[in-house]
C-alpha positions as CSV (number, residue, x, y, z in Angstrom):
1,X,0.0,-0.1,0.0
2,X,1.3,3.4,-0.7
3,X,1.8,6.0,1.5
4,X,0.4,9.6,1.2
5,X,3.2,12.1,1.0
6,X,2.8,15.0,3.7
7,X,3.6,17.7,2.1
8,X,4.7,21.1,5.1
9,X,2.4,24.3,4.7
10,X,4.4,27.2,3.4
11,X,5.2,30.3,6.1
12,X,4.4,33.9,4.9
13,X,7.7,34.5,4.3
14,X,8.1,31.4,1.7
15,X,4.3,32.6,-0.1
16,X,5.7,34.6,-3.2
17,X,3.7,38.2,-3.5
18,X,1.7,36.6,-6.1
19,X,0.3,34.1,-3.7
20,X,-1.0,36.4,-1.0
21,X,-4.4,37.0,0.1
22,X,-5.9,39.9,-1.9
23,X,-3.1,40.0,-4.9
24,X,-4.2,39.2,-8.1
25,X,-2.2,36.1,-9.9
26,X,-0.4,37.2,-13.0
27,X,-3.3,35.6,-15.5
28,X,-5.5,38.0,-14.1
29,X,-3.7,40.9,-14.7
30,X,-2.9,40.0,-18.4
31,X,-6.7,39.1,-18.8
32,X,-7.7,42.4,-16.7
33,X,-5.0,44.7,-19.2
34,X,-6.3,43.1,-22.1
35,X,-9.7,43.5,-21.7
36,X,-9.4,47.2,-20.8
37,X,-7.0,47.6,-24.0
38,X,-10.0,46.1,-25.9
39,X,-12.8,48.5,-24.3
40,X,-10.6,51.4,-25.2
41,X,-10.0,50.6,-28.5
42,X,-13.9,49.9,-29.3
43,X,-15.5,52.5,-27.1
44,X,-16.9,54.8,-30.6
45,X,-18.5,51.5,-31.5
46,X,-19.8,50.9,-27.9
47,X,-20.7,54.8,-28.2
48,X,-22.7,54.0,-31.3
49,X,-24.7,50.8,-30.0
50,X,-25.6,52.4,-26.9
51,X,-27.1,55.3,-28.6
52,X,-29.6,52.7,-30.7
53,X,-31.1,51.8,-27.5
54,X,-34.4,53.5,-27.0
55,X,-35.7,52.3,-24.0
56,X,-34.1,53.9,-21.0
57,X,-33.9,50.7,-18.5
58,X,-32.4,48.6,-21.6
59,X,-30.0,51.4,-22.0
60,X,-29.1,51.8,-17.9
61,X,-29.0,48.0,-17.5
62,X,-26.5,47.6,-20.2
63,X,-24.1,50.8,-19.3
64,X,-24.6,48.8,-15.8
65,X,-23.4,45.3,-17.0
66,X,-20.5,47.4,-18.8
67,X,-19.5,49.0,-15.4
68,X,-19.3,45.6,-13.6
69,X,-15.8,45.4,-15.8
70,X,-14.2,48.6,-14.8
71,X,-15.5,49.5,-11.2
72,X,-14.4,47.0,-8.4
73,X,-17.0,45.8,-6.5
74,X,-17.6,47.3,-2.8
75,X,-16.2,44.9,-0.2
76,X,-16.4,44.7,3.5
77,X,-13.4,46.2,5.5
78,X,-12.9,44.4,8.8
79,X,-10.4,44.7,11.7
80,X,-7.8,42.5,12.8
81,X,-10.0,40.4,14.8
82,X,-12.8,40.0,11.8
83,X,-15.0,42.5,13.7
84,X,-16.9,45.2,11.5
85,X,-15.5,48.8,11.6
86,X,-17.9,51.9,12.6
87,X,-17.1,54.6,10.0
88,X,-17.5,58.2,11.8
89,X,-17.3,61.0,9.5
90,X,-16.7,64.8,11.8
91,X,-17.8,67.5,9.2
92,X,-16.6,70.9,10.3
93,X,-18.6,74.0,9.6
94,X,-17.2,77.0,9.3
95,X,-18.7,79.8,11.2
96,X,-19.3,83.0,9.1
97,X,-17.3,86.0,10.0
98,X,-19.1,89.2,10.7
């Protein structure tokens, strides 16, 4: 009977930059760059096609679907222990000078 080989887990120091959590792999980065170049090269054609859509809802749906490829998706930001962070914004309103 063959024995299963045990592979030790790597430490953070042994991981390459591309394998760390949150960093895109090289293939993903190349595909995103190629898609961005494709979209930029076809903007006039895309605008022409969008101009043909008469229904405002259909037009907006199309634009929203395309935006998913360009605009980052929102992610939840957590603290070091995984807790939800509370964001506080203090707005300073200057008093008018008399």
